[in-house]
C-alpha positions as a Markdown table, in Angstrom:
| # | Residue | x | y | z |
|---|---|---|---|---|
| 1 | Met | 25.5 | 10.0 | -3.0 |
| 2 | His | 27.1 | 12.0 | -5.7 |
| 3 | Gln | 26.2 | 15.9 | -5.8 |
| 4 | Leu | 25.9 | 18.0 | -9.0 |
| 5 | Lys | 27.2 | 20.9 | -7.3 |
| 6 | His | 30.7 | 19.1 | -7.0 |
| 7 | Arg | 30.7 | 19.1 | -10.8 |
| 8 | Ala | 28.7 | 22.1 | -12.1 |
| 9 | Asp | 28.1 | 25.4 | -10.5 |
| 10 | Asn | 24.9 | 26.2 | -12.5 |
| 11 | Gly | 22.6 | 23.0 | -11.9 |
| 12 | Leu | 23.3 | 21.6 | -15.3 |
| 13 | Glu | 25.9 | 19.2 | -16.8 |
| 14 | Met | 25.5 | 17.5 | -20.3 |
| 15 | Ser | 27.5 | 16.0 | -23.1 |
| 16 | Tyr | 27.3 | 14.0 | -26.2 |
| 17 | Phe | 28.7 | 10.3 | -26.3 |
| 18 | Asp | 29.5 | 8.6 | -29.5 |
| 19 | Leu | 29.1 | 4.7 | -29.9 |
| 20 | Asp | 32.0 | 2.7 | -28.0 |
| 21 | Asp | 33.3 | 5.8 | -26.3 |
| 22 | Met | 35.4 | 4.6 | -23.5 |
| 23 | Pro | 34.4 | 5.9 | -19.9 |
| 24 | Lys | 36.1 | 9.0 | -19.0 |
| 25 | Ala | 38.7 | 9.0 | -16.0 |
| 26 | Gly | 36.8 | 9.1 | -12.7 |
| 27 | Glu | 33.5 | 8.4 | -14.3 |
| 28 | Pro | 31.4 | 6.5 | -11.8 |
| 29 | Leu | 30.6 | 3.2 | -13.0 |
| 30 | Gly | 29.8 | 1.3 | -9.8 |
| 31 | Ala | 26.7 | 1.4 | -7.9 |
| 32 | His | 25.8 | 5.0 | -6.6 |
| 33 | Arg | 23.0 | 7.5 | -6.5 |
| 34 | Asp | 22.8 | 11.2 | -7.3 |
| 35 | Asp | 20.9 | 14.1 | -5.8 |
| 36 | His | 19.8 | 15.3 | -9.2 |
| 37 | Tyr | 18.1 | 13.9 | -12.3 |
| 38 | Leu | 19.8 | 12.1 | -15.1 |
| 39 | Phe | 18.4 | 12.2 | -18.6 |
| 40 | Phe | 19.5 | 9.9 | -21.5 |
| 41 | Val | 18.5 | 10.2 | -25.2 |
| 42 | Leu | 20.0 | 7.3 | -26.9 |
| 43 | Gly | 20.4 | 7.4 | -30.8 |
| 44 | Asp | 22.7 | 4.4 | -31.8 |
| 45 | Gly | 23.7 | 1.0 | -30.3 |
| 46 | Ser | 22.5 | -0.5 | -27.1 |
| 47 | Ala | 23.2 | -0.3 | -23.5 |
| 48 | Ser | 21.9 | -1.6 | -20.3 |
| 49 | Leu | 21.7 | -0.1 | -16.8 |
| 50 | Met | 21.1 | -1.5 | -13.3 |
| 51 | Ile | 18.4 | 0.7 | -11.7 |
| 52 | Asp | 17.4 | -0.1 | -8.0 |
| 53 | Phe | 18.6 | -3.6 | -8.4 |
| 54 | His | 16.7 | -4.0 | -11.9 |
| 55 | Glu | 18.3 | -4.6 | -14.9 |
| 56 | Leu | 17.0 | -2.4 | -18.0 |
| 57 | His | 18.1 | -2.7 | -21.7 |
| 58 | Phe | 18.0 | 0.2 | -24.1 |
| 59 | Ser | 18.0 | 0.2 | -27.9 |
| 60 | Gly | 18.2 | 3.1 | -30.4 |
| 61 | Asn | 16.1 | 6.1 | -30.4 |
| 62 | Ser | 15.0 | 5.7 | -26.8 |
| 63 | Ile | 14.7 | 8.2 | -23.9 |
| 64 | Tyr | 15.2 | 7.6 | -20.2 |
| 65 | Tyr | 15.6 | 9.2 | -16.8 |
| 66 | Ile | 17.0 | 8.5 | -13.4 |
| 67 | Leu | 15.4 | 9.9 | -10.4 |
| 68 | Pro | 17.4 | 11.6 | -7.8 |
| 69 | Gly | 18.3 | 8.6 | -5.1 |
| 70 | Gln | 17.7 | 5.9 | -7.2 |
| 71 | Val | 20.6 | 3.3 | -7.0 |
| 72 | His | 22.1 | 2.6 | -10.4 |
| 73 | His | 25.3 | 1.5 | -12.2 |
| 74 | Arg | 26.3 | 0.8 | -15.8 |
| 75 | Ile | 26.8 | -2.8 | -16.6 |
| 76 | Ser | 27.0 | -2.6 | -20.3 |
| 77 | Asn | 30.5 | -2.9 | -21.9 |
| 78 | Lys | 29.3 | -0.8 | -24.8 |
| 79 | Val | 27.7 | 2.6 | -24.6 |
| 80 | Ala | 24.9 | 3.6 | -27.1 |
| 81 | Gly | 25.5 | 7.0 | -28.8 |
| 82 | Gly | 23.4 | 9.8 | -27.6 |
| 83 | Trp | 23.0 | 12.7 | -24.9 |
| 84 | Tyr | 23.6 | 12.8 | -21.2 |
| 85 | Val | 21.9 | 15.6 | -19.2 |
| 86 | Ala | 22.2 | 16.0 | -15.4 |
| 87 | Val | 19.8 | 18.4 | -14.0 |
| 88 | Asp | 19.3 | 20.0 | -10.6 |
| 89 | Thr | 16.2 | 19.1 | -9.0 |
| 90 | Ala | 15.4 | 22.9 | -8.5 |
| 91 | Leu | 15.4 | 23.4 | -12.4 |
| 92 | Val | 12.5 | 20.9 | -12.8 |
| 93 | Pro | 9.1 | 22.3 | -12.6 |
| 94 | Thr | 6.6 | 20.9 | -10.2 |
| 95 | Glu | 4.3 | 19.6 | -12.9 |
| 96 | Tyr | 7.0 | 17.7 | -14.6 |
| 97 | Arg | 8.3 | 16.2 | -11.3 |
| 98 | Asp | 4.7 | 15.0 | -10.7 |
| 99 | Val | 5.1 | 13.1 | -13.9 |
| 100 | Phe | 8.5 | 11.6 | -13.3 |
| 101 | Glu | 8.0 | 10.9 | -9.5 |
| 102 | Gly | 4.4 | 9.9 | -9.6 |
| 103 | Arg | 5.1 | 6.4 | -10.8 |
| 104 | Leu | 4.6 | 3.7 | -8.4 |
| 105 | Leu | 6.7 | 1.2 | -10.3 |
| 106 | Leu | 10.2 | 1.3 | -11.8 |
| 107 | Gln | 10.1 | 3.8 | -15.0 |
| 108 | Gln | 10.6 | 2.1 | -18.4 |
| 109 | Pro | 12.5 | 3.5 | -21.4 |
| 110 | Val | 10.4 | 5.1 | -24.1 |
| 111 | Thr | 11.0 | 4.5 | -27.7 |
| 112 | Leu | 10.8 | 7.3 | -29.9 |
| 113 | Asp | 9.8 | 7.4 | -33.4 |
| 114 | Glu | 12.0 | 9.1 | -36.2 |
| 115 | Gln | 10.2 | 12.5 | -35.7 |
| 116 | Gln | 10.2 | 12.3 | -31.7 |
| 117 | Phe | 13.8 | 11.5 | -31.8 |
| 118 | Glu | 14.7 | 14.3 | -34.2 |
| 119 | Gln | 12.8 | 16.8 | -32.1 |
| 120 | Ala | 14.6 | 15.8 | -28.7 |
| 121 | Asp | 17.9 | 15.7 | -30.7 |
| 122 | Gln | 17.6 | 19.1 | -32.4 |
| 123 | Leu | 16.5 | 20.5 | -28.9 |
| 124 | Leu | 19.5 | 19.2 | -27.1 |
| 125 | Arg | 21.8 | 20.3 | -29.8 |
| 126 | Leu | 20.3 | 24.0 | -29.3 |
| 127 | Leu | 21.0 | 23.5 | -25.5 |
| 128 | Tyr | 24.3 | 22.4 | -25.8 |
| 129 | Gly | 25.2 | 25.1 | -28.0 |
| 130 | Lys | 24.0 | 27.7 | -25.5 |
| 131 | Phe | 25.3 | 25.6 | -22.4 |
| 132 | Lys | 28.8 | 25.9 | -23.9 |
| 133 | Glu | 28.8 | 29.6 | -24.4 |
| 134 | Ser | 30.6 | 31.9 | -22.2 |
| 135 | Lys | 28.8 | 32.4 | -18.9 |
| 136 | Asp | 29.5 | 36.2 | -19.3 |
| 137 | Asp | 27.3 | 36.6 | -22.3 |
| 138 | Thr | 24.0 | 38.5 | -21.7 |
| 139 | Phe | 21.2 | 36.3 | -20.8 |
| 140 | Gln | 23.3 | 33.0 | -21.3 |
| 141 | Leu | 22.2 | 31.4 | -18.2 |
| 142 | Pro | 18.5 | 32.2 | -18.3 |
| 143 | Val | 18.1 | 31.1 | -22.0 |
| 144 | Thr | 19.9 | 27.9 | -21.0 |
| 145 | Tyr | 17.5 | 27.4 | -18.1 |
| 146 | Ser | 14.6 | 28.0 | -20.5 |
| 147 | Leu | 15.8 | 25.3 | -23.0 |
| 148 | Val | 16.3 | 22.8 | -20.4 |
| 149 | Gln | 12.8 | 23.2 | -19.1 |
| 150 | Ala | 11.6 | 22.8 | -22.6 |
| 151 | Phe | 13.6 | 19.6 | -23.0 |
| 152 | Ile | 12.3 | 18.3 | -19.6 |
| 153 | Gly | 8.8 | 19.1 | -20.8 |
| 154 | Val | 9.2 | 17.2 | -23.9 |
| 155 | Val | 10.5 | 14.0 | -22.1 |
| 156 | Ala | 7.5 | 14.5 | -19.5 |
| 157 | Asn | 5.1 | 14.6 | -22.5 |
| 158 | Tyr | 6.7 | 11.4 | -24.0 |
| 159 | Tyr | 6.1 | 9.5 | -20.6 |
| 160 | Cys | 2.6 | 10.9 | -20.4 |
| 161 | Lys | 1.7 | 9.5 | -23.9 |
| 162 | Gln | 3.5 | 6.2 | -23.0 |
| 163 | Asn | 1.2 | 5.6 | -20.0 |
| 164 | Asp | -2.1 | 6.9 | -21.6 |
| 165 | Asp | -3.8 | 3.6 | -22.1 |
| 166 | Gly | -7.5 | 4.7 | -21.2 |
| 167 | Thr | -7.4 | 3.1 | -17.8 |
| 168 | Lys | -6.2 | 5.9 | -15.9 |
| 169 | Ala | -8.7 | 8.6 | -15.3 |
| 170 | Pro | -7.4 | 11.9 | -13.8 |
| 171 | Arg | -9.0 | 11.0 | -10.5 |
| 172 | Ser | -7.3 | 7.5 | -10.5 |
| 173 | Ala | -3.7 | 9.1 | -11.4 |
| 174 | Glu | -4.2 | 11.7 | -8.7 |
| 175 | Leu | -5.2 | 8.9 | -6.1 |
| 176 | Ala | -1.9 | 7.1 | -7.2 |
| 177 | Arg | 0.3 | 10.0 | -6.8 |
| 178 | Gln | -1.3 | 10.7 | -3.4 |
| 179 | Phe | -0.7 | 7.1 | -2.3 |
| 180 | Lys | 2.8 | 7.2 | -3.2 |
| 181 | Thr | 3.5 | 10.6 | -1.3 |
| 182 | Leu | 1.8 | 9.4 | 1.7 |
| 183 | Leu | 3.6 | 6.0 | 1.4 |
| 184 | Ala | 7.0 | 7.7 | 1.3 |
| 185 | Asp | 6.2 | 9.7 | 4.4 |
| 186 | Asn | 4.6 | 7.1 | 6.6 |
| 187 | Leu | 6.3 | 3.8 | 5.5 |
| 188 | Ile | 8.4 | 3.2 | 8.4 |
| 189 | Thr | 5.5 | 3.6 | 10.9 |
| 190 | His | 2.5 | 2.4 | 9.0 |
| 191 | Lys | 2.4 | -0.7 | 6.6 |
| 192 | Ser | -1.4 | -1.5 | 6.6 |
| 193 | Pro | -3.6 | -0.8 | 3.4 |
| 194 | Ser | -6.2 | 0.6 | 5.7 |
| 195 | Phe | -4.1 | 3.3 | 7.2 |
| 196 | Tyr | -3.5 | 4.8 | 3.8 |
| 197 | Ala | -7.1 | 4.4 | 2.5 |
| 198 | Gly | -8.3 | 6.3 | 5.6 |
| 199 | Leu | -5.7 | 9.1 | 5.0 |
| 200 | Met | -7.3 | 9.4 | 1.5 |
| 201 | Asn | -10.7 | 9.2 | 2.5 |
| 202 | Val | -11.6 | 6.3 | 0.4 |
| 203 | Thr | -12.3 | 2.6 | 1.1 |
| 204 | Glu | -9.5 | 0.0 | 1.0 |
| 205 | Gly | -11.4 | -2.0 | -1.8 |
| 206 | Tyr | -11.5 | 1.3 | -3.9 |
| 207 | Leu | -7.9 | 2.0 | -3.4 |
| 208 | Asn | -7.1 | -1.4 | -4.4 |
| 209 | Glu | -9.0 | -1.3 | -7.4 |
| 210 | Val | -7.5 | 2.1 | -8.5 |
| 211 | Leu | -3.9 | 1.1 | -7.9 |
| 212 | Lys | -4.4 | -2.5 | -9.6 |
| 213 | Lys | -5.6 | -0.7 | -12.8 |
| 214 | Ile | -2.6 | 1.5 | -12.8 |
| 215 | Thr | 0.0 | -0.7 | -11.6 |
| 216 | Gly | -1.3 | -4.4 | -11.5 |
| 217 | Phe | -0.3 | -4.5 | -7.8 |
| 218 | Ser | -2.5 | -4.5 | -4.9 |
| 219 | Val | -1.9 | -1.7 | -2.2 |
| 220 | Ser | -0.3 | -4.4 | 0.1 |
| 221 | Asn | 2.1 | -5.4 | -2.6 |
| 222 | Leu | 3.1 | -1.9 | -3.1 |
| 223 | Ile | 3.9 | -1.4 | 0.4 |
| 224 | Met | 6.0 | -4.5 | 0.6 |
| 225 | Asn | 7.8 | -3.5 | -2.7 |
| 226 | Glu | 8.7 | -0.3 | -1.2 |
| 227 | Val | 9.7 | -1.9 | 2.2 |
| 228 | Met | 12.0 | -4.3 | 0.2 |
| 229 | Leu | 13.4 | -1.6 | -2.0 |
| 230 | Glu | 14.4 | 0.3 | 1.1 |
| 231 | Ala | 15.8 | -2.7 | 2.7 |
| 232 | Lys | 18.0 | -3.3 | -0.4 |
| 233 | Arg | 19.2 | 0.1 | -0.5 |
| 234 | Leu | 20.4 | -0.1 | 3.3 |
| 235 | Leu | 21.9 | -3.4 | 2.9 |
| 236 | Phe | 24.0 | -2.1 | -0.1 |
| 237 | Tyr | 24.8 | 1.4 | 1.1 |
| 238 | Ser | 25.0 | 1.1 | 4.8 |
| 239 | Thr | 27.0 | -0.5 | 7.4 |
| 240 | Leu | 23.9 | -1.2 | 9.4 |
| 241 | Asn | 23.5 | -5.1 | 10.4 |
| 242 | Val | 20.3 | -6.8 | 9.7 |
| 243 | Lys | 19.0 | -6.1 | 13.3 |
| 244 | Glu | 19.6 | -2.5 | 12.9 |
| 245 | Ile | 18.1 | -2.2 | 9.5 |
| 246 | Ala | 15.1 | -4.1 | 10.7 |
| 247 | His | 14.6 | -1.5 | 13.5 |
| 248 | Thr | 15.2 | 1.2 | 10.9 |
| 249 | Leu | 12.4 | 0.1 | 8.9 |
| 250 | Gly | 9.9 | -0.3 | 11.7 |
| 251 | Tyr | 10.5 | -4.0 | 12.6 |
| 252 | Gln | 11.2 | -4.7 | 16.3 |
| 253 | Asp | 11.7 | -8.4 | 15.6 |
| 254 | His | 14.5 | -8.7 | 13.4 |
| 255 | Thr | 14.1 | -12.4 | 12.9 |
| 256 | Tyr | 10.7 | -11.5 | 11.4 |
| 257 | Phe | 12.1 | -9.0 | 9.2 |
| 258 | Ser | 14.8 | -11.6 | 8.1 |
| 259 | Arg | 12.0 | -14.3 | 7.3 |
| 260 | Leu | 9.8 | -11.5 | 5.6 |
| 261 | Phe | 12.9 | -10.6 | 3.2 |
| 262 | Lys | 13.7 | -14.1 | 2.4 |
| 263 | Asn | 10.0 | -14.9 | 1.6 |
| 264 | Asn | 9.8 | -12.0 | -0.7 |
| 265 | Gln | 13.4 | -12.0 | -2.3 |
| 266 | Gly | 14.2 | -15.6 | -2.2 |
| 267 | Ile | 17.5 | -15.0 | -0.2 |
| 268 | Ser | 18.5 | -13.9 | 3.2 |
| 269 | Pro | 19.3 | -10.2 | 3.8 |
| 270 | Leu | 22.9 | -11.3 | 4.4 |
| 271 | Glu | 23.0 | -13.4 | 1.2 |
| 272 | Phe | 21.6 | -10.4 | -0.6 |
| 273 | Arg | 24.5 | -8.0 | 0.8 |
| 274 | Gly | 27.2 | -10.7 | -0.2 |
| 275 | Lys | 25.7 | -10.9 | -3.9 |
| 276 | Tyr | 25.9 | -7.2 | -4.6 |
| 277 | Leu | 29.0 | -6.3 | -2.5 |
| 278 | Lys | 31.4 | -9.1 | -3.6 |
């Protein structure tokens, strides 16, 4: 877990990188996760990232964010030109965090039109200028934070527009966010769709209908996806054996957990660990 406080004393780190820039000394390229948000605004070229064991590809004029705790590493030999911004979670307003963290599936890059890209680029240039000013300058830090939140708000707005397809009424979106929160809090002890429907005071059928409209997946699929993601994180990041991982995830029968993992992922837990840690 890389902590922003070890690199920045004000909760913010940002830089501009040119096409074909070489990685800086000490830059983390292997799989890792951060305790902060990462935002990328890409202008030129192309790049790819592995996010929670999914490979994503980026082209020019696109924007993307990585959530705190998501496993990621760069796998592309070339880097697109653009901006990199690391932001402490405390600097991200709650309403924007709801947009970023409320998704039940892996977030996808947003392609910007010329006007949107120019807006984001100009805002980041203004932010970078203020960020580089002396910390002793009057109001330097509060103005910097105001610009950071303006940029984050712009990104949140782009993602809201990307997902506004007419199928997600406010009630549906709120139920989806509520389900994700409850799932994170109760995943280890409760894996039954009826349990979450009961907590939310809706029928299991209605919850299924809502989540399928938004994600294309049923409640049981989403629960299992979350179990598998956490299992893969533990296999990658921890030294726990399969039996210990099964118990950590709430499965007393580790052989059942191993069968479940293989049926879902196509390989056994040990094969997965060998594949990603070789």
